[in-house]
Structure formats: structure tokens, C-alpha cells
C-alpha positions in Angstrom: 25.3 37.1 12.3 24.8 39.6 9.8 25.3 38.5 6.2 28.5 40.1 4.0 26.3 42.9 3.2 25.5 44.0 6.7 22.4 42.8 6.6 20.8 40.6 9.7 19.6 37.4 9.6 17.8 37.9 13.0 15.7 40.7 14.1 13.9 42.0 17.2 11.3 44.6 16.6 10.2 46.2 19.6 6.7 47.9 18.5 5.7 44.8 16.7 2.7 46.5 14.9 4.5 49.6 13.9 3.9 50.0 10.0 7.8 51.5 9.7 8.8 48.4 11.6 6.5 45.9 9.7 7.9 47.5 6.2 11.5 47.2 7.1 11.3 43.7 8.3 9.5 42.7 5.1 12.5 44.3 3.3 14.5 42.4 5.3 13.2 39.2 4.9 13.2 39.7 1.0 16.9 39.5 1.5 18.4 37.8 4.3 16.6 37.7 7.6 15.3 34.6 8.6 14.3 35.0 12.3 12.1 37.9 13.2 10.7 38.4 17.1 7.9 40.9 17.1 7.5 42.6 20.5 4.5 44.3 21.5 1.4 44.4 23.4 -0.7 41.0 22.5 -3.4 41.5 20.1 -4.6 40.4 16.9 -2.7 43.3 14.9 0.5 41.5 16.7 -0.5 38.1 15.4 -2.1 39.5 12.3 1.7 41.0 11.6 3.6 37.7 12.4 1.4 35.9 10.3 2.3 38.1 7.3 5.7 37.7 7.8 5.5 34.0 8.2 3.9 34.0 4.6 7.3 35.5 3.4 9.4 32.5 4.7 10.8 34.0 8.0 10.4 32.1 11.2 8.6 34.7 13.4 7.5 34.7 17.0 6.0 37.1 18.9 6.5 38.3 22.7 4.4 40.3 25.0 6.2 43.8 25.5 4.9 46.9 27.3 7.1 50.0 26.4 5.5 51.6 29.8 6.3 48.4 31.5 10.0 49.2 32.4 10.3 46.9 35.4 9.6 43.8 32.9 12.1 44.9 30.2 15.1 43.2 31.3 13.2 39.7 31.8 10.6 40.0 28.8 14.0 40.8 26.3 16.4 38.5 28.2 14.7 35.8 27.2 14.8 36.7 23.4 18.4 37.0 23.7 18.9 33.7 25.7 17.3 32.0 22.5 20.0 33.2 20.4 22.1 36.0 19.0 19.9 38.9 17.8 21.7 41.1 14.6 19.2 43.9 15.0 17.3 45.4 17.2 14.7 48.0 15.8 13.1 50.2 18.5 10.2 51.6 16.5 7.3 51.8 19.2 5.9 55.4 19.8 2.7 57.5 20.3 2.1 60.7 18.5 -0.5 61.9 21.2 -2.9 64.8 20.7 -1.0 68.2 21.2 -4.1 70.4 21.9 -6.0 67.4 24.2 -2.1 67.0 25.7 -1.8 70.4 26.5 -4.9 70.5 28.5 -4.5 67.3 30.0 -0.9 66.9 31.5 -1.0 63.2 32.5 -1.5 62.2 28.9 1.4 64.3 28.0 3.4 62.6 30.4 2.3 59.3 29.0 3.5 60.4 25.4 6.9 61.2 27.2 7.2 57.9 29.0 6.2 55.6 26.0 8.7 57.6 23.4 11.4 58.5 25.7 11.7 56.8 29.1 10.5 53.5 27.8 12.8 53.7 25.0 15.9 54.4 27.3 14.9 51.2 29.0 14.5 49.1 26.1 17.6 50.5 24.5 20.0 50.0 27.3 18.8 46.5 28.0 19.2 45.7 24.3 22.6 47.5 24.1 24.0 45.4 27.0 22.8 42.2 25.5 24.6 43.1 21.9 27.5 44.2 23.5 27.5 40.9 25.5 27.4 39.2 22.0 30.0 41.3 20.6 28.0 42.3 17.5 24.8 43.8 16.3 23.0 46.9 15.2 20.3 48.8 17.3 18.3 50.9 15.0 16.0 53.6 16.9 13.2 55.2 14.9 13.4 58.9 15.8 12.2 61.8 14.0 12.7 65.1 12.4 10.2 66.4 15.1 13.0 66.2 17.6 15.3 68.7 15.8 13.5 71.9 16.8 10.3 72.1 18.7 7.1 73.3 17.1 4.2 74.8 18.4 2.0 72.4 16.7 3.7 69.3 18.2 6.1 70.3 20.9 5.1 67.4 23.4 5.8 64.8 20.4 8.7 66.5 19.4 10.2 67.0 22.6 10.0 63.5 23.5 11.8 62.6 20.2 14.5 65.2 20.6 15.3 63.1 24.3 15.2 59.9 22.5 17.7 61.5 19.7 20.0 62.9 22.1 20.0 59.2 24.1 20.7 57.3 20.8 23.3 59.5 19.9 25.2 59.2 23.3 24.6 55.6 23.2 26.4 54.9 19.9 29.5 57.2 21.2 29.2 54.9 24.3 29.3 51.7 22.2 31.9 52.6 19.5 34.4 50.1 19.3 32.3 47.4 21.0 31.2 45.6 17.7 27.6 47.3 18.3 26.4 49.7 15.7 23.8 52.2 16.5 21.9 53.8 13.8 19.5 56.7 14.4 16.8 57.1 11.6 15.0 60.4 11.5 11.8 60.4 9.1 10.0 63.4 8.3 6.1 63.1 8.0 5.2 59.2 7.5 1.9 58.4 5.6 0.6 55.9 8.1 -2.5 55.2 10.2 -1.0 57.3 13.0 -0.9 60.5 11.1 -4.3 59.8 9.2 -6.5 62.8 9.1 -3.6 65.2 9.6 -2.3 67.9 7.5 0.1 66.6 5.3 3.7 68.2 5.3 6.2 68.5 2.7 8.6 66.2 1.9 6.2 63.4 3.3 7.6 59.8 2.6 5.9 56.2 3.3 6.8 53.3 5.5 8.4 51.6 2.4 10.7 54.6 1.7 11.8 54.3 5.2 12.4 50.9 4.8 14.8 51.1 2.0 16.8 53.9 3.6 16.9 51.5 7.0 18.5 49.1 4.7 20.9 51.2 2.7 22.1 52.8 6.0 22.6 49.1 7.5 25.0 48.6 4.5 26.9 51.4 5.0 27.0 51.2 8.6 25.6 54.5 8.8 25.2 56.3 12.2 22.2 58.8 10.9 19.7 58.4 8.2 17.3 61.2 7.3 14.3 60.1 5.4 14.0 61.5 2.6 17.6 62.9 2.7 17.1 66.3 1.9 15.5 66.8 5.2 19.1 66.8 6.4 19.4 70.5 4.7 16.2 71.6 5.7 16.4 70.7 9.0 19.8 72.4 9.1 18.4 75.7 7.8 15.4 75.7 10.2 17.8 75.2 13.1 19.4 78.6 12.2 16.3 80.3 12.0 15.4 83.0 14.7 13.3 82.1 17.1 11.0 85.3 16.8 10.9 84.4 12.9 10.4 80.6 13.6 7.2 81.0 15.7 5.3 82.7 13.0 5.9 80.0 10.2 3.1 77.7 9.5 4.9 74.7 11.4 
């Protein structure tokens, strides 16, 4: 169960090598989280992530999970929930893709969409049903400001995040009153290995800053978290920029 401050004692990370997810897990372990499940493709990186969290005092287990293998999600995640209640599920997997390449290779674009959206719909619904059966828990979905309005430079990735964001909002509405809390997290540009080499956007942030915002959102039982917070107002303005003007912006 969560503690008196709304922080989880048990955590399931979908996307167990995500830098943002691991920063969040470290922060929560430093507070009250004692049991962590890291779900991801088997790799040395996944095992190293588990070892790093164990060094902080957590009981960490790994589970083989593939976002694209949607037919396995019920079985894989069902085994995790069968081990005991999960206070928080952090849905953090995703791929950025290569916009120019993916425009030329539609099958690669489809893979981005299937990972970021279809895989998340499957895992999100399976997790939500398990949390609802418990009668408590939080589902935290890592979205992106890229989903707020499609930009020429990354509209394939952005469109997949737009779908994920809308799905998570609707799921939150569907679960309202059940004891399950859904929180959508919308970071801007985050400095990670995935974004290394890309031009840095204004208001760039770090995995640790996202983790801090997630913790605060859990304490407040927020439904939407922007990182940094000022992006809420920036994106509100950009949503209303006329399209003929927007397409000329260096975005």
C-alpha cells in the first residue's frame, strides 16, 4: 500500500532501462519504495539497472517484457501481480525513431507507432485491470509535449505520443472512482542517451527533474504533470498558433 504521503511501497516499471524511469525509481526507493519490478527485454543493461537499485536497498526483480509482443502482456504482467499488490505502475517504454529515415521506410515508422501507442494501450489496459482488481494503485504514463501538436521535425513520434496521451486521459476518466489513479506526465526535451546528438530544445530538462515532478504529482494525486511546469503555458499558446504560421516556426 502507499504510505501516508501517497508514495508507493511497490513499483512496476514497464521499460526497465529507461533513464527517466530509473531516475524515478531511485527517487522513490530513497523515500518509501521497497519492492521494484523492472520489466524489459532481457539484457545486461536491465540486469545492471536492477543491481544499481539493489545497492540502494530495494528488493528488485526483473521480468522479460516486450512492448511489441502484445499477445504476451496478460501472461507476463499477470505473473507480476500474482506475486502481490503493486502500488504503482510506471509505463515508460518508447522509441524516438529517426524522422527522416522513417518517412522513407514506412515499416520503421509503423514500429515506432506500435511501440509507443499499440504496446502502451495493451500494457496499460492489462495493468489498469489488475490495479482495479486490487482496488488501489497508480498508473503513471510517460507521455511527451511532442504529442500536443505535430511538428514537422518529429510528427511520427509526436503522433504516437498524441495517441498515447489521449488514451491515458480517457483511461483515467474510465477509472475515476475505482481507487485507481492515472497520471499523465508530459516532459519536454529530456537530456538522455536517446536524445544525445539532437539539437537541444529550449526548456530542456533531465531525468532527475522529471523524477522530482513525478514524486510531487503522486503526493498531490495530480492527473497531469508538465516538466518543466512552464511548458503548460507554452504549449497552450502554441496550440492556438495558426497553422500557416506554425509550419514556419523552427520547431
